[in-house]
N, C-alpha and C positions, 0 to 999 in steps of 0.2 A: 488638333481641331480647335477652332475659336470657340470659346464658350461666352455666350451672351449673358448679361446680367440686367436686371431691372434698371430702367432709367427714369428720371423725374420727367413728368409730363410736361412738354413745352407749352407755352402760353397759347391759348385758342387763337386760331387765325394766323399764327406766326409760322411761316415756313423757313427753317433755318438753312436748308440747302436742298437742291433738287437731286440729291443722291441718298439712296436708302439701303438698308439691309434686305428689305423684301418689298416688291411690288406685287400686288395680287390684282389680277384683271377679272373682275366679276364679284358682285356682292350678294351671291346666292348663299345657301346653306353651307357648301363646302368651302367657298372663298372666305366667308366671314369666319368660320371655324378655324381655318388655317391662319388668318390675320390675327385673330384674337390670342391664339395659342402662342404664335410667335411673339407677340407683343408681351405676353406673360413672361416669356423666356428673355425679354429685354431687348428684342430686335426693334429697330426703327421701320414701321410698316406704313405703306400707303396703299389704300384701295381705290380702284377706279371702278365706278358703277354709275352710268348715266340714268338708269331706270330705278324702280323701287326696290328697296332693299329686301332681301329674304328670297329673291329669285322665284322660280317656279313653285317651290314647296309653299312658301308662305302667301304668295299672290294668286296663283292659279293651279294649285296642286294640293299637296297633302292637307294642309290646314283647312281651307274652304271645303274641300271635297270631304273631309271628316265630319264637318258641321252638316253638310247635306246627308251624309250617311246617318248622322244622328236624327236628323228630321224625318228621314224614312222610318228609322226605328221607332220614333214616337207614333207615326201613322200606323205602324204595325201594332204598336202597343194599344192604341185606341181600338183597333179592330178585335184585338185579343180580349179586351177587358170584360166583354160580356161572359166569357167563360169563368171569370172570377166574380161574377155577381154584380158587375158594375152596369148601370143603364146609362150610356153615354150617347149623345146625338152629335154625329159629326156633321157640321154644317159647311165643311170645305176647308180649303187651306189657303192663307194669304202669302203667296209666293213673294210680292213686293216687300212685305214686312221681314220676311226670312232674309231676302237678299240684302236689305238695308242693315239689318243686324249683323249679318255675316260680314259684309263689306266693312262695317264700323270696327269689328274685331280685328280684321286684317290690317286695318289702317293704324290701329293701336300697336299692333305687333311691329310694324315697320318703324314706329317711333322707339320702341324699346330696343330693336336692333341698333339703331343710331346711337341711342344712349349708352349701350354696351361697348360700341366702338370708342366713343368719346372717353369712357370711363378708363379704358385701357391705353389711351394715347394713341390710338390708330387714326391717321389722317384719311379722311374720306373725301374723295374728288368726284363730283357729279359730272363726270366727263367720259367720253368715249376714249378707249385706248387702243393703240396699234403699234406693233413693233416697227422700229426703224433699223434695227440690227440687233445682233446678239448682246443681251445685256442692256439694251436701250429701248425705251418706249416713249412714245408721244402720247401725252395725255391732255386733251384739249389742244392748246397752242404752245405748250411747253414740252420739253424732252426731260425724261427722268431716267437715272441710271441705278441699277442694283446688281449685286452679285447673284441674286436669286429672284426669279420671276415665276409666278404660279399663273397659269391659265385656268380659269374657273368660270367660264362663260355659259356653261350649261347647255341645254338643248331646246328645241322647240317642236310643236307638232307638225307632221307632215300633211300637206294637202296634196293629193295625188294629181298629176298633170292630165286630167281628164276633161272632156268637154262638159261644161256646166258645174265643174267643181266648186267654183266660188258661190254656188247656191247654198252650200253647206257651210257650217262653221266647225272650228276644231274644238278641242276640249278647253282651249283658252276661251273660245267664244261662249262655252256653256255658261261660264260665270258672269257673263254679260246679259244673259237672257233676263228680260224685264218681267216676263210672266211665264207660267206653265204652259207650254204647247199642249194642244189637245191631242196631237199625234206626233211622234218622233221616230225617226230611224237612226240607228247607230251602226256604222260600218266599221267592223273590227271585231276581234275575238280575244284581246288581251285585257289587261287590268282596267283600262279606261272603259271599254265597252261593258265589261262586267259590272263595274261600280256604278256608272251612271245610268245604265238600264234599271237597276234596282231602285234607284232614287226616283226616277221618272214614274215608275210603275207604282210605287208606294204612294206617291203624291197625286196619283190620278190620271196620268197620261196614258194613251194607247201606244204601246212600245213594241217596235220590230228591231231585231238585231239581225244584220246580215253578215254571214261568215264565209270565207272563202273555202274552208275545208269542212270537216264534219263534226268539229267540236270546239268549244271554248277553251281557252288556256291550253293549247296544244303541248307547250313546253312544261306542263306541270304533270304530276301523277295522273294517270287516266281516272283514277277514283274521284279525284277532285273535280275533273272536268264533267264526268257524267253526272255527279251528285248536283253540281251547280246548274247544269242545263235542266235537270228535273225540276230543281227549285224555281228556276226562272219561269219555266213553263206553267208550274203550278201558281205562279203569281201572274199569270195572264200575258207573260212576255212571248211574243211570237219570234221564234228563231228560224231564219231561212238558210239552210245549209248549201254549201257549193255555190255561193252567190258571189261572183266576181263582177264589180261594177265596171261598166263600160262608158257611161255618160249619165249625166243628171239634166232633166228637162224641167222647165218651169211649167206649172199648170194651175192656173186660176189662183194665184197667191200662195200656192204650195209647190211642191216638186215630186217628181217621179224619178226612180232610179232604174236605168236600163242596164240589164245584166248582159255579160258577154254571151251567154247561151240563148238569148232572145227574150227571156222572161223580162217582165217589168213590174216593179214593186211601188206601191204608193196610191194615191198621194200622200205626202207627209208635210205637215206644217212646218216641222224643223228636222234638218238633217245634220248629224254630227259625224264628222270624220274622226275615227280612232284607229287609224291604220299605222301608228309608229311615230317615232321621233328622230330627229337628226341633230347633229351637233351645231351649235352656234360658234362657228369658227371663221366664217367668211367676214372679211373686213378687218381681221386682226393683223394682217401682214405677216403671216407665218413664213412666206417665202423669204421676206427681208431678213429674218432671223435664221432661216435654213431649217425650220421645224417640219418635220415630216408629218403628214396626215394621211388618213385612209380615204377610200372612195367616197364615203359619205361625209367627209370632212372631220371625222374623229381624229383627235390629236394622239398619236401613238406613244405609249408610255411603257416602262418596264415595271418589275415588281415594286420599285421604289418610287414610282410616279415621276421618273425622270423621263424627259424626251430624249431625241438623239443629239441635242444640242446641250452642252454642260451649262448648268445654272438655269435652265428652263424647264419648268415642271408642269404637270397638268392634273387635275383631280376632277371628280364628278362626271356629270353626264357628257361633257365635251370630249371624254375620252372614249365613250362608246362602250364602257364596261359597267354593267349593273347599275342601271340608272334609278338609283334608290337614294333618297335624301340621306339616311343614316350612313350609307356607304360613302358618300361624298364628305360627310362631317368627319367620319373615322379616318379616311384617307388624309384629309386636310390637317387634322390634328396630329397624326403620326408623321406627316411630312414635317411640320413644324418642329416637332420633338427632335427629329433627325437633324435638321438643318441648324437648329438654334438651341437644342436642349442637351446636346452632347450625347444623344442616343443613336450611335452610328448604325445600328441595324434595325431601327425601328421602321416597320412598314405595315400595311394592312394585309392581312390573310384573307383573300377572297373566298376561301372555302367555308362551308358551313355558314353561310350568310342567311339568317332567317328573314322572310318576307310575309306580308299580309296582303291579301286582296280584300278591300272592304266592300264586298258584294253582300247581298242578302240570300243566305246567310254568309257570314264572313269566313274566309279561308286562311289557314296558317300553315306554312311549309318550310322546312329546313332540310337540307341535304339532298340525297339522291332520290329520284323517283324509283319505283320498283323496276321498271324496265332499264333505267340507266344502271342500276345496281346489277341486274342480271347481265347487261351487256359487258360490264367491267369484271364481275366476279363469277358469272355463271352459276353453276349448281351450289356454290357456297351461300347463296342468297336464301333467306327464309323471311316470308312476310306474314304479318299478324294484323287482322283487322277487327274492326268493331262497327256495328251499325245499331243504333239505338234511338229511342225517342226521349229527348230530354225531359225532365219533370215539369219544366215550365209549360210545355205543350200537351202535358197529361190532361189538362183542363181546357184547353183552346180548341177551337174548330180547325184552325191550321195545324196539321200533323206534320210538322217539318222535322225530319229526322237528322241526326248527326252521324257522320262517318269518320273514322280514324284509321290510320295505318302506321305500322312500325315496320321498317325495312332493316333487316340485320344480315350481317355477314360473318361467316366462319363458325368454328365450333363454340367460341365464347359468345357468339350472337351479339357482336358489337353493333350498335344501332348506327346506321349511316343514313337514315332518312326517317323523317317524322312528318306526317300529314293529317290535317284535320279540317274538315268543314262542319260548321255548325255554331251554336251559340257559344260565345266567349272564346272562340278560336283566336281572335286577335289579342286577347290578353294573356291567355295561357301559353302562348307560344314562346314568350321570352325566356321563361325559366327553363323550358325544355330545351331551348337552343343552347343554353349554358351546359345543361347535362351532355349534349351530344359533343360539344367542344372539348369536354373533359373526358371523353371516350366511354360514356356510359354503355352498359350492356343490357340485354333484356333481363338478366338477372338482378341487375341493379334496380331496375324498374319494378320488377316483381317483389323485391325485398322492401320496397317502400310502401309504407302504410297509407292506404287511400283516404282521401278526404271525402266524406259521404254526407249528403248527396250532392255530387258535382258532376259536370261533363268531364272535367280533367281527370277524375279518378279512373276512366276508362283506360288511360294510357298505362296505368300500373296494375290493372286487373285482367287485361285481354289475354286470351289463351291461344 
């Protein structure tokens, strides 16, 4: 196998030849991680990205969303302050100021990404790329060749093909809102609906969430779903169950959502579609290279991120597998290690990937839900639960409880699922995810001395 070594950086603005070791199509988190790791191994890398660097995560995803999550947390903290003896008058919230500061932060991050590419000698082309054949890519008006090409073009929000759907905005459109709407409807029951509804409610909007089935986050452990829905309703969020949208109608500067069963909801000043995402693969010329794709445009890959065409790989949301930024980054770095770092078996293990929903309260989960474990292991499954009031809320009018669950399998009670909703769930999950990857058992948790008083200690003290 060819081993790559570090090269001297070529002078800025000079293209020595239009043939490279690696071409990366897409400048999102996964594509940038792959490009930079490959360059660190000494590969000559070019990245084609016509839009802002950072992709969904930096521009209309993780980063600005977490800022809005923090804004909502501040609002909750102001409301809780009286319980701790503070006399605070809340005179409102300045959405335009928050938006301006958030957008400035995102802009700074884009600049940092560009600097990082430059430091590693990666050539960035602000052009659209498309395949002209296996191993060949047209970037702008020029054609480039490389033995390895990575597709990392990400995904985009789906807007359903319904009458009046254009009256609503996607999650991308959320970040373009210039002011806080007085009333908002979110259609969907996944990450985005859970997270944005909490932000809107905390900052003062009247919020309705329309879900097709009977609970939020249906693919997660039922404990998490039910606890989240209770918390949302406690915060004044209205959840309409079994609500399948059929059309959206304009009404005096607002809109109404007509449901398939004849019900009508609204009017709402703002409507946000949160009904899923699709791969950004159209326009890539996949057919010209013979690359196989699924029904929703997702690029099909194997365990090693390889497509059906030798030398063409895909990572991140465009593959339709686990649309999470850290997953795209991890897959991209491992792919670069394998292709250019001499690590022939390096690949991402998609099992036991932890994830957090930045709802209010936040949710952390890793491994199997209780139902998934019982479906796979039957009577060998044992579940342990804890439901408690965090110390913080001992003095507040909001009595927001936390819930936790450990799912174990077998006589040794190996932990195969760990789930938490409540204060600090987002921060505590990372360490527990490491424990699960190492094969921790319930006895291992029981033998670990608790840190008191914390919420996390419940995981090592529950019976």
